[in-house]
Structure formats: structure tokens, C-alpha cells
C-alpha positions in Angstrom: 26.4 28.7 1.2 22.7 28.0 1.6 21.3 24.6 0.6 18.9 25.0 -2.3 15.3 24.2 -1.3 12.4 24.1 -3.7 9.9 25.5 -1.2 12.2 28.4 -0.2 13.0 29.1 -3.8 9.4 29.2 -4.9 8.3 31.4 -2.0 11.3 33.7 -2.4 10.4 34.0 -6.1 6.9 34.8 -5.2 8.1 37.5 -2.7 10.5 38.9 -5.3 7.5 39.2 -7.7 5.5 41.0 -5.0 8.5 43.4 -4.4 8.8 44.1 -8.1 5.0 44.8 -8.3 5.4 47.4 -5.5 8.2 49.3 -7.1 11.1 47.3 -5.7 10.5 47.6 -2.0 7.9 46.3 0.5 7.6 46.9 4.3 8.5 44.2 6.7 4.9 43.7 7.6 4.1 42.8 4.0 7.1 40.5 3.8 6.1 38.8 7.0 2.6 38.2 5.8 3.9 36.6 2.6 6.5 34.5 4.4 4.0 33.1 6.8 0.7 32.9 4.9 1.2 32.6 1.2 -1.1 29.7 0.2 0.8 26.5 -0.1 4.2 28.1 0.4 4.1 30.3 3.6 5.3 28.8 6.8 1.8 28.4 8.3 0.3 27.4 4.9 2.7 24.6 3.9 2.9 21.0 5.1 6.1 21.2 7.2 5.9 20.0 10.8 5.5 22.9 13.2 3.9 21.9 16.5 4.2 19.5 19.3 7.2 17.1 18.9 10.8 17.1 20.0 13.5 18.6 17.7 13.9 15.1 16.3 12.2 11.7 16.7 13.3 8.2 16.1 11.8 6.1 13.4 13.3 2.6 13.1 16.2 3.9 15.2 17.0 6.7 12.7 16.6 10.4 13.8 14.1 12.3 11.7 13.1 16.0 11.8 10.4 16.9 14.4 8.6 20.2 15.0 10.0 23.7 15.2 8.5 24.5 18.7 6.2 23.2 21.3 3.3 25.4 22.5 1.8 25.1 26.0 -1.1 22.8 24.9 1.3 20.4 23.3 3.6 20.5 26.3 0.9 19.4 28.7 -2.9 18.9 28.7 -3.0 20.6 32.0 -2.7 23.9 30.2 -6.0 23.6 28.4 -7.7 21.9 31.3 -6.8 24.8 33.5 -7.7 27.5 31.0 -11.1 25.7 30.7 -11.9 26.8 34.2 -11.8 30.4 33.0 -13.6 29.7 29.8 -16.3 27.9 31.8 -16.8 30.8 34.1 -17.0 33.2 31.2 -19.6 31.1 29.4 -21.7 30.9 32.6 -21.4 34.6 33.5 -22.1 35.9 30.0 -24.8 33.1 29.4 -23.3 32.3 26.1 -22.6 28.9 24.5 -20.0 29.3 21.8 -16.2 29.2 21.9 -14.1 30.8 19.2 -10.4 29.9 18.9 -7.9 31.8 16.7 -4.8 30.1 15.5 -5.7 26.6 16.7 -2.4 25.0 15.8 -2.5 21.2 16.1 -5.9 21.3 17.7 -4.6 20.3 21.1 -6.0 23.2 22.9 -9.4 22.8 21.3 -9.5 19.1 22.4 -8.4 20.0 26.0 -11.1 22.7 26.3 -13.9 20.6 24.8 -13.0 17.5 26.9 -12.8 19.6 30.1 -16.0 21.7 29.5 -17.8 18.4 28.8 -16.6 16.9 32.0 -17.7 20.1 33.9 -21.1 19.9 32.3 -20.8 23.2 30.6 -22.9 23.2 27.4 -21.1 24.3 24.2 -23.3 24.6 21.1 -20.5 25.4 18.7 -16.7 25.5 18.8 -15.4 27.7 15.9 -11.8 27.7 14.7 -10.6 30.6 12.8 -7.4 29.5 11.1 -5.8 30.6 7.8 -3.9 27.4 7.3 -5.5 24.7 5.3 -2.7 22.2 6.0 -3.3 22.6 9.8 -7.0 22.2 9.4 -6.7 18.6 8.3 -4.6 17.8 11.4 -7.2 19.6 13.6 -10.0 17.7 12.0 -8.4 14.4 12.8 -7.6 15.3 16.4 -11.1 16.7 17.0 -13.2 14.0 15.2 -15.0 13.0 18.4 -16.4 16.6 18.5 -17.1 16.9 14.7 -20.7 17.8 15.5 -19.6 20.8 17.5 -16.4 22.1 15.7 -16.7 24.4 12.7 -13.9 26.0 10.7 -14.3 29.5 9.4 -12.1 31.8 7.4 -13.8 35.1 8.5 -15.8 36.4 11.4 -19.6 36.8 11.2 -21.2 40.2 11.4 -21.7 39.5 15.1 -20.7 36.9 17.6 -21.5 36.0 21.2 -19.3 33.7 23.3 -15.8 33.2 24.6 -12.8 33.9 22.3 -9.4 32.3 23.0 -6.0 32.7 21.3 -2.8 31.1 22.4 0.3 32.4 20.7 -1.6 34.0 17.9 -0.9 37.7 18.4 2.9 37.2 18.1 2.4 35.8 14.5 0.6 38.9 13.2 2.8 40.9 10.9 4.6 43.9 12.4 6.2 47.0 10.9 9.9 47.4 11.6 11.2 50.9 12.6 14.9 51.7 12.7 16.4 55.0 14.1 19.7 55.5 12.5 21.9 58.5 13.3 18.8 60.1 14.9 16.5 59.6 11.8 13.6 57.2 11.9 13.2 54.8 9.0 10.8 52.0 8.1 12.8 48.9 7.4 11.7 47.0 4.4 12.8 44.2 2.0 14.2 44.4 -1.5 15.7 41.8 -3.9 19.4 41.7 -3.5 21.8 42.1 -6.5 23.1 38.6 -6.0 19.8 37.3 -7.4 20.6 38.5 -11.0 21.3 35.5 -13.2 21.1 33.1 -10.3 20.9 29.3 -10.7 17.6 27.6 -11.1 16.0 26.5 -7.8 18.2 28.8 -5.8 16.1 31.2 -3.8 16.4 34.9 -4.8 18.5 36.8 -2.4 16.5 39.2 -0.2 18.0 42.2 1.6 17.1 45.0 4.0 16.5 48.5 2.9 15.5 51.5 5.1 13.3 54.4 4.0 12.7 57.6 6.0 9.3 57.6 7.6 6.9 59.6 9.6 6.0 56.5 11.6 7.1 56.5 15.2 6.9 54.1 18.2 4.0 55.0 20.5 6.4 56.4 23.2 9.6 58.4 23.0 12.7 56.3 23.2 14.9 57.7 25.9 18.2 56.9 24.2 20.5 58.6 21.7 21.8 55.3 20.2 20.6 53.6 17.1 17.4 51.7 17.8 15.3 49.0 16.1 11.8 48.2 17.2 8.3 47.2 16.0 4.9 48.7 15.9 1.8 46.5 15.6 -0.9 48.0 13.4 -2.3 44.6 12.3 -2.7 43.2 15.8 -4.3 46.4 16.9 -6.6 46.3 13.9 -7.5 42.8 14.8 -8.6 43.9 18.3 -10.8 46.6 16.8 -12.4 44.1 14.5 -13.0 41.7 17.4 -14.5 44.6 19.4 -16.8 45.4 16.5 -18.0 41.8 16.2 -18.2 40.7 19.8 -21.6 41.9 21.1 -21.6 39.8 24.3 -18.9 37.6 25.8 -15.2 37.6 26.7 -11.8 37.1 25.1 -8.5 35.7 26.5 -5.2 35.9 24.7 -2.0 34.2 25.9 1.3 35.3 24.4 4.8 36.5 25.2 5.3 40.2 25.4 5.4 43.3 27.6 3.5 46.4 28.6 4.5 49.5 26.6 7.0 50.9 29.0 9.0 47.7 29.0 8.6 47.0 25.3 10.2 50.3 24.3 12.9 50.3 27.0 16.1 52.0 25.9 18.0 48.7 26.4 15.7 46.7 24.0 17.5 48.4 21.1 17.5 45.3 18.7 13.7 44.8 18.6 12.0 41.5 19.3 11.6 39.9 15.9 12.8 36.3 16.1 12.6 33.1 14.0 12.1 29.5 15.2 13.1 26.3 13.5 13.8 22.9 15.0 13.6 24.3 18.5 16.3 26.8 17.7 16.0 30.6 17.4 17.7 33.0 15.0 17.2 36.7 14.2 17.3 36.5 10.4 13.8 36.4 8.9 15.2 36.8 5.3 16.9 33.5 5.3 15.1 30.1 4.6 11.8 31.8 4.1 8.9 29.4 4.5 10.9 27.0 6.6 10.7 28.8 9.9 8.4 30.8 12.0 8.7 34.6 12.3 7.4 36.3 15.4 7.5 39.5 17.4 6.7 40.0 21.1 3.3 41.6 21.9 2.9 45.2 23.1 0.0 44.4 25.5 -0.6 48.1 26.2 -1.3 48.7 22.5 -3.6 45.6 22.5 -5.5 46.9 25.5 -5.9 50.5 24.2 -7.0 49.3 20.7 -9.6 47.1 22.4 -10.9 49.8 24.7 -11.0 52.5 22.1 -13.2 50.1 20.0 -15.6 49.3 22.9 -14.2 46.3 24.7 -13.3 46.5 28.4 -10.2 44.9 30.1 -11.0 42.1 32.5 -7.4 41.7 33.6 -3.8 41.3 32.7 -1.2 39.2 34.4 1.6 36.7 34.0 0.7 33.2 32.7 2.0 31.7 35.9 -0.4 33.8 38.1 -3.3 33.2 35.7 -2.9 29.4 35.7 -2.4 29.2 39.5 -5.6 31.4 39.9 -7.5 29.0 37.7 -6.5 25.9 39.7 -3.3 24.5 38.2 -1.9 23.7 41.6 -4.4 20.9 42.5 -4.2 19.5 39.0 -0.4 19.2 39.3 -0.8 17.6 42.7 -3.0 14.9 41.2 -0.7 14.3 38.2 2.2 12.0 37.7 5.8 13.1 38.4 6.5 13.4 34.6 3.3 15.4 34.1 4.2 17.8 37.0 7.7 18.4 35.5 6.2 19.4 32.2 3.5 21.6 33.8 6.2 23.4 35.9 7.5 24.9 32.7 4.2 26.8 32.4 4.8 28.7 35.6 8.5 28.8 36.3 9.9 32.3 35.9 12.8 31.3 33.7 10.6 29.2 31.5 7.1 30.5 30.4 5.7 31.8 33.7 6.9 35.4 33.6 7.5 36.2 29.9 4.1 34.9 28.8 1.1 37.1 29.8 -2.7 36.7 29.6 -5.0 39.6 28.8 -8.8 39.3 29.3 -11.4 41.4 27.6 -15.2 41.5 27.8 -18.3 43.0 26.3 -21.3 43.4 28.5 -21.7 43.8 32.3 -18.5 43.8 34.4 -17.5 40.7 36.4 -14.6 39.3 38.2 -12.6 36.7 36.3 -11.0 34.0 38.4 -7.8 34.1 36.3 -7.0 37.6 37.5 -8.2 37.3 41.1 -4.6 37.7 42.4 -1.6 39.3 40.8 -3.5 41.5 38.3 -1.1 43.9 36.5 -3.7 45.9 34.6 -2.3 49.0 36.2 1.1 48.5 34.5 -0.4 48.7 31.0 
């Protein structure tokens, strides 16, 4: 039996109303958008702790809830300090002076980039944060108060922009469509209100349930398997890349996230899809439970990202593992100069069984071609 929770109940009721307004069924992408971004209620729009601390902390000797996950910038400042080397090169090569960050989280990456670029003597006229979460904005403003004269928060892109765009773990949070092949027939998997909700108690979240509908949608490649198969397609992330390509008239973009090229993403053995939820440093595969209290993500199809960007006019600078990218950008010497504890934390960024192999970096540019230091060795663009 689930513990009643006012936030979950309110958000589930809001989602149930949206389902009713759409005739009793919504696609998973619509559900994911509501679960994550509904103002005041969605996971990224409410005041719950999300980033940067252990699963629990001690206050007066009593364990209290901590964050749900730790991203690379919260894990170690060496992440942002190393990424700054690539941002600095991109600013210099493109002769631009603005940095745009999508999904800035706690603001840790922005702080690391600004501090390091300042130390390197790289002029930054504006640092723009594009973030849909008002609750996170307050936290970002506090962390970045030293750079208040440079940092601007925006909710939409301008008609044109020039500069360097960065996004760490932002593509994985963009809503995806779920496809399910059952007995050889493709369906789109959506969400309905379950019958258990009828006459339910006050403050108990309406029950949400899966429902499949036949669809003409297909994965971008044929799945070489006769078994039932669940996977995702990423129209919103690909649309985002097309929008970025339309706006970025000069500059570069770097996105860091977990995912695969297309031939690995739609491998026959990956038959359960990649949708996953995160709460209190634990993962579970059920996005319909405890909505608003946990993150919902899907791995990134980097081939789809690259193709959408190219078709809209951007060019690929490179694509490689996070480990190779950070080593190319000078993580090794930074680790050598750090304390033992700092080195241990930084190793998680590059170890194969931690973040080093699963996380990838893709670089894109608008303008004249150039060689980015982050992809100088180990570029895997040919695998996309």
C-alpha cells in the first residue's frame, strides 16, 4: 500500500484531469512532461531536494533525506574546471563571448565554468541559464551571486544567439514516446486512469495505468528480433536540436549525457527500453508510481541527436566517451594536483564501470570547421 502524499495526490489528480481532457488516454511523452514540469508540482518544478548530497545527511545526529542523485558537477569541481578548457577554446575559436547553459541544476557547473574562465582570462559578457524550474532558479541565484552581473535567466531562446552552449544531463530528461511491439504489432504505450481511482479516499493519488494503442510510429531502425520489445523514440530532443540549429548563428554546443549510438540503442537484447526513475540514490522502472517525487529519464539516442542537428544546419565537432573527452581536456594533470579524496571522486568521471563509458559527449558547431580539443583522441563520430 502506497503512503498518501499531498504532492503526489495533487499531481496525479492534475494528470488525471489532463487524461480526461484528451479522451481518456495520453501518450507517455505527455505524461512525462506533466510528471516532471507541471508548475509547482512536477519533479523539476517543486521544492524537493534533487541534486548534490548523499542519500541522507545528519542534522543533530538524526538522518534526514538528502538528494535523489549526484551529477558530475556536484561530484567534483574538476568536472566543470575541465569542461571549461573546451568552452574556452570554443569561445576563442568562434570569437564569441556568451555561454548558454540548459538545465543548470544546482548551479554548480555554471559556477565552475565562470570561475575557471575568469582564471584563464577568457572574457564572458553574459552567462545565460535556460531552466524551466523556478524552484531551482532561487538555488542557482544564491550559488552564483558573485557573478550576478553576468548571469541571466531566460525561459526561451532569442531569435538568434552566438556563443557556446552547454548541457549536462539535460537531453535525458526530455519526454520520450514509448513504443511496444506485442505479438508482432507495434503500439504506442500511454497512460490512463485506473479503475481503482473511482471513489478513492481524499488525498490518495489517483491510480494511473498503462494502455497500449496500435500505431504507425516505428523506431528509426528495424529491430532484429521476433520477441516482444519496448523502446523509446525521441521527437522532443530532436526537435530541440532543430530549434538550437535555427537559433545558433555562430558558435558551438556540447552535450554530456548517458546514451548510445543508434545501433546500440535499438539492439535486440535491449528489449525493456531505457526509461528509469531515480529517487534517494535508488533506481526503479515504474514512472507511474510516486509521480512528482522522483526523476524520470531515458537514455539518449546520440545518432538521432546528430542527424537532427545536421539536417537543421549544424555540424558535428565530435562524439566520444566522457572519459576520453575529459582526459583530452586535461583532467589528468588536475587530478595529479588534487588531494587524494578529490582524486577518488574524479575517478568516477572516467572509470568504465562508473560514468566514463556510459556517459558520452557530443559537440556541434555553426561556422567554420575547427578541431576541438575534447575530441582530439578517441573520437567515435564514425559510430553514429
